[in-house]
C-alpha positions as CSV (number, residue, x, y, z in Angstrom):
1,M,68.8,62.4,90.6
2,S,72.2,63.9,91.4
3,I,73.5,66.8,89.3
4,R,76.3,64.6,87.8
5,A,73.8,62.0,86.8
6,R,71.6,64.6,85.2
7,Y,74.7,66.0,83.5
8,S,75.5,62.6,82.1
9,L,72.0,62.2,80.6
10,L,72.2,65.7,79.1
11,L,75.6,64.8,77.5
12,V,74.2,61.6,76.0
13,K,71.2,63.5,74.6
14,N,73.6,66.0,73.0
15,L,75.6,63.2,71.4
16,L,72.4,61.5,70.1
17,T,71.2,64.7,68.5
18,I,74.7,65.5,67.2
19,R,74.9,68.6,69.3
20,Y,78.1,69.8,70.8
21,F,79.6,72.8,72.7
22,P,82.2,74.7,70.6
23,A,85.7,75.2,72.0
24,N,85.1,78.9,72.5
25,S,81.7,78.4,74.2
26,F,81.2,79.8,77.7
27,W,79.6,76.4,78.6
28,T,81.8,74.7,81.2
29,W,81.1,72.2,83.8
30,P,80.3,74.9,86.5
31,S,77.9,76.6,84.0
32,L,76.3,73.3,83.1
33,Q,75.7,72.7,86.8
34,R,74.0,76.0,87.1
35,S,71.9,75.3,84.0
36,I,70.8,71.9,85.2
37,S,70.0,73.1,88.7
38,G,68.0,76.0,87.4
39,E,70.5,78.7,88.2
40,S,71.2,81.6,85.9
41,T,73.8,81.3,83.1
42,N,73.5,84.9,82.0
43,S,76.9,85.8,80.4
44,S,76.7,89.2,82.0
45,N,77.6,87.5,85.3
46,M,81.2,87.3,84.1
47,A,83.5,89.3,86.4
48,K,83.9,92.9,85.5
49,P,86.9,95.0,86.6
50,W,86.1,97.4,89.4
51,P,87.3,101.0,89.0
52,K,90.7,101.5,90.7
53,V,92.4,104.3,92.5
54,F,96.2,103.7,92.4
55,L,98.3,105.3,95.1
56,F,101.9,105.4,93.9
57,G,104.8,106.6,96.1
58,D,107.3,105.9,98.8
59,S,106.9,105.0,102.5
60,L,104.3,107.8,103.0
61,T,102.1,105.8,100.7
62,Q,103.2,102.3,101.9
63,Y,102.2,103.2,105.4
64,G,98.9,104.7,104.2
65,N,96.9,101.9,105.6
66,S,98.5,101.9,109.1
67,S,96.9,103.3,112.2
68,D,98.9,106.5,112.0
69,G,99.4,107.0,108.2
70,C,95.8,106.1,107.5
71,W,95.1,108.5,104.6
72,A,94.9,105.6,102.1
73,A,92.5,103.7,104.4
74,L,90.4,106.8,104.6
75,I,90.2,107.0,100.8
76,A,89.2,103.3,100.7
77,D,86.5,103.9,103.3
78,F,85.2,107.0,101.4
79,L,84.9,105.0,98.1
80,Q,83.8,101.7,99.6
81,R,81.9,99.5,97.0
82,K,82.7,102.1,94.3
83,C,86.4,101.6,93.8
84,D,89.3,99.3,94.6
85,V,92.0,101.4,96.3
86,V,95.4,99.9,95.3
87,N,98.4,100.8,97.5
88,R,101.6,100.8,95.6
89,G,104.0,102.5,98.0
90,F,107.6,101.5,98.4
91,S,109.5,102.6,101.5
92,G,112.8,104.2,100.8
93,Y,112.3,104.6,97.1
94,N,113.1,107.8,95.2
95,T,111.9,108.9,91.7
96,R,114.9,107.4,90.0
97,W,113.8,103.9,91.0
98,C,110.0,104.6,91.0
99,K,110.0,105.6,87.3
100,L,111.6,102.2,86.5
101,I,109.1,100.1,88.3
102,L,105.9,102.0,87.4
103,P,105.4,100.1,84.1
104,K,105.4,96.9,86.1
105,L,102.6,98.3,88.4
106,I,100.2,100.1,86.1
107,T,100.0,98.9,82.6
108,K,98.1,100.0,79.5
109,E,95.6,97.2,80.2
110,D,94.8,98.9,83.6
111,A,94.2,102.3,82.1
112,S,90.6,101.7,81.2
113,S,89.7,100.9,84.8
114,V,91.7,103.7,86.4
115,A,89.6,106.2,88.2
116,M,92.6,108.1,89.7
117,V,96.3,107.8,90.3
118,T,98.2,109.7,93.0
119,V,101.9,110.3,92.7
120,F,103.4,111.1,96.1
121,L,107.2,111.3,95.9
122,G,110.1,113.5,96.8
123,A,110.6,112.8,100.5
124,N,113.6,110.5,99.8
125,D,114.9,112.4,96.8
126,S,115.4,115.5,99.0
127,V,117.7,114.0,101.6
128,D,121.2,115.2,101.9
129,S,123.5,114.1,99.1
130,V,126.5,113.6,101.5
131,R,124.8,111.8,104.4
132,C,122.3,109.8,102.3
133,P,123.9,109.5,98.8
134,K,122.0,106.4,97.9
135,Q,118.6,107.9,98.1
136,H,119.4,111.5,97.2
137,V,118.3,112.7,93.7
138,P,119.4,116.2,92.5
139,L,116.6,118.6,92.1
140,E,116.8,118.9,88.3
141,E,116.8,115.1,87.9
142,F,113.9,114.9,90.3
143,S,111.9,117.2,88.1
144,Q,112.7,115.2,85.0
145,N,111.9,111.9,86.7
146,M,108.5,113.4,87.7
147,R,107.9,114.4,84.1
148,D,108.8,110.9,82.9
149,I,106.4,109.4,85.4
150,L,103.5,111.6,84.4
151,Q,104.3,111.2,80.7
152,Y,104.2,107.4,81.1
153,L,100.7,107.6,82.7
154,L,99.5,109.8,79.9
155,D,101.0,107.5,77.2
156,I,99.2,104.5,78.5
157,G,95.8,106.3,78.3
158,I,95.2,107.8,81.7
159,E,93.6,111.2,81.4
160,R,95.3,114.2,83.0
161,Q,92.4,115.0,85.3
162,K,92.7,111.5,86.8
163,I,96.3,112.1,87.9
164,A,97.0,113.9,91.2
165,V,100.6,114.9,92.2
166,I,101.1,115.3,96.0
167,S,104.1,117.2,97.2
168,P,106.3,115.7,99.9
169,P,105.3,116.9,103.3
170,S,107.3,119.1,105.6
171,C,109.8,117.5,108.1
172,V,110.6,118.1,111.7
173,D,114.4,117.8,111.6
174,S,115.1,117.2,115.3
175,K,112.3,114.6,115.6
176,W,113.6,112.6,112.6
177,E,117.2,112.9,113.8
178,A,116.2,111.3,117.1
179,E,114.3,108.5,115.2
180,C,117.4,107.9,112.9
181,S,119.6,107.6,116.0
182,L,117.2,105.0,117.5
183,R,117.2,103.0,114.3
184,S,121.0,103.4,113.6
185,I,120.5,104.9,110.2
186,P,122.0,108.0,108.7
187,F,120.3,111.3,109.3
188,G,120.1,113.7,106.4
189,K,116.6,115.0,106.1
190,Y,115.9,118.8,106.5
191,N,112.8,120.8,106.2
192,T,114.5,123.6,104.3
193,A,115.8,121.2,101.7
194,T,112.4,119.6,101.2
195,K,110.7,122.8,100.2
196,P,112.3,123.2,96.7
197,Y,111.3,119.6,95.9
198,A,107.8,120.3,96.9
199,Q,107.8,123.4,94.7
200,A,109.3,121.4,91.8
201,S,106.6,118.7,92.1
202,M,103.9,121.3,91.9
203,A,105.6,123.0,89.0
204,V,105.7,119.7,87.0
205,A,102.0,119.0,87.8
206,K,101.2,122.5,86.5
207,E,103.3,121.9,83.4
208,F,101.4,118.7,82.6
209,G,98.0,120.0,83.5
210,T,97.3,117.3,86.1
211,Q,95.7,117.9,89.5
212,S,97.9,118.7,92.4
213,I,98.0,118.9,96.2
214,D,100.6,121.1,97.8
215,L,100.9,119.2,101.1
216,Y,104.1,120.9,102.1
217,S,102.7,124.5,102.0
218,S,99.4,123.4,103.5
219,M,101.1,121.8,106.5
220,M,103.4,124.8,107.0
221,A,100.4,127.1,107.1
222,Q,98.9,125.2,110.1
223,E,99.6,126.0,113.7
224,G,101.2,123.0,115.4
225,W,102.0,121.4,112.0
226,E,104.8,119.4,113.7
227,D,102.1,117.2,115.3
228,M,101.1,116.0,111.8
229,L,104.3,113.9,111.7
230,N,104.7,111.0,114.1
231,D,108.4,110.6,113.8
232,G,109.3,113.8,112.1
233,L,109.0,112.3,108.6
234,H,106.0,110.1,108.3
235,L,102.4,111.2,108.8
236,S,100.6,110.9,112.1
237,A,96.8,110.3,112.3
238,K,96.4,114.1,112.4
239,G,98.6,114.5,109.3
240,S,96.8,111.7,107.5
241,N,93.4,113.2,108.2
242,H,94.7,116.6,106.9
243,L,96.0,115.0,103.7
244,F,92.6,113.2,103.2
245,Q,90.8,116.5,103.5
246,L,93.0,117.9,100.8
247,I,92.3,114.9,98.5
248,K,88.6,114.6,99.3
249,P,87.5,117.4,96.8
250,L,89.3,115.4,94.0
251,L,87.4,112.3,95.1
252,L,84.0,113.8,95.3
253,P,83.3,113.6,91.5
254,L,84.2,109.9,91.7
255,F,81.9,109.3,94.6
256,E,79.0,111.1,92.9
257,K,79.6,109.5,89.4
258,L,80.4,105.9,90.3
259,P,77.5,103.7,91.2
260,L,77.4,101.5,94.3
261,I,78.6,98.1,93.1
262,M,76.0,95.4,93.6
263,P,72.4,96.3,94.8
264,Y,71.3,97.3,98.2
265,W,70.6,94.1,100.2
266,A,66.9,95.0,101.0
267,D,66.1,95.3,97.3
268,I,67.0,91.6,96.5
269,D,64.1,89.3,96.0
270,N,64.6,86.1,98.1
271,E,62.3,84.2,95.7
272,N,64.2,85.3,92.6
273,P,67.6,86.8,93.5
274,H,68.8,86.5,89.9
275,A,66.2,89.1,88.7
276,L,68.2,91.9,90.3
277,L,71.7,90.4,90.8
278,D,72.1,89.4,87.2
279,T,71.7,93.0,86.1
280,Y,74.9,94.0,87.7
């Protein structure tokens, strides 16, 4: 007998015995199909949100899954089957704009599933105010915008230790100037001007008691740091690996604490897969 025919018989039986399924019941046609065919209808099978690592920032984050700027992909690989790594990077954005869009990206409803949030901003804020007036944000405003961003994350219920502020990286002026010339865009990015923004981001992180990664200082301390940037501004594969190594100590507690989602394949019983799979 087909599943639909058996369903019809079951429905008639329910009507004859004056039984019904309430409007708020989890019994639906798909679940009835599973019941009739002998499949599990355990309500624990309902989808559960995976823990999430949100990466929030500008192009340095947006390009985080590329072949060069691969630091976001390295995080996803490190936390595979433990977390969803959500890239929320916006090329060209500064803190003035980012603080406005953040509530649209991470909400109070997301907070309970957040395992970590990185805030990686300042590269655009620190451009020259004359040559790049649209993106430039004065240093004092940048610091306040960073405070507003961190305060919002705290207000929606994300714990301090789950927030990591990453300073903007250093910049190779001549390399980025050549790139800007090729792309016919204004050049106004200087390594010396980036430093105070990196320091300000670290100061705000300390003020709020969040975790922090001083990427600028770490890069400048490395011999041949210029090779960590593929165009003078954005991270190369070498730079991305360097950033990942700085973030990794913050990720280790997540790796150790969070279980592997879904059981190891060899542990599943072919004769009764529900016995194990329904416990997840």
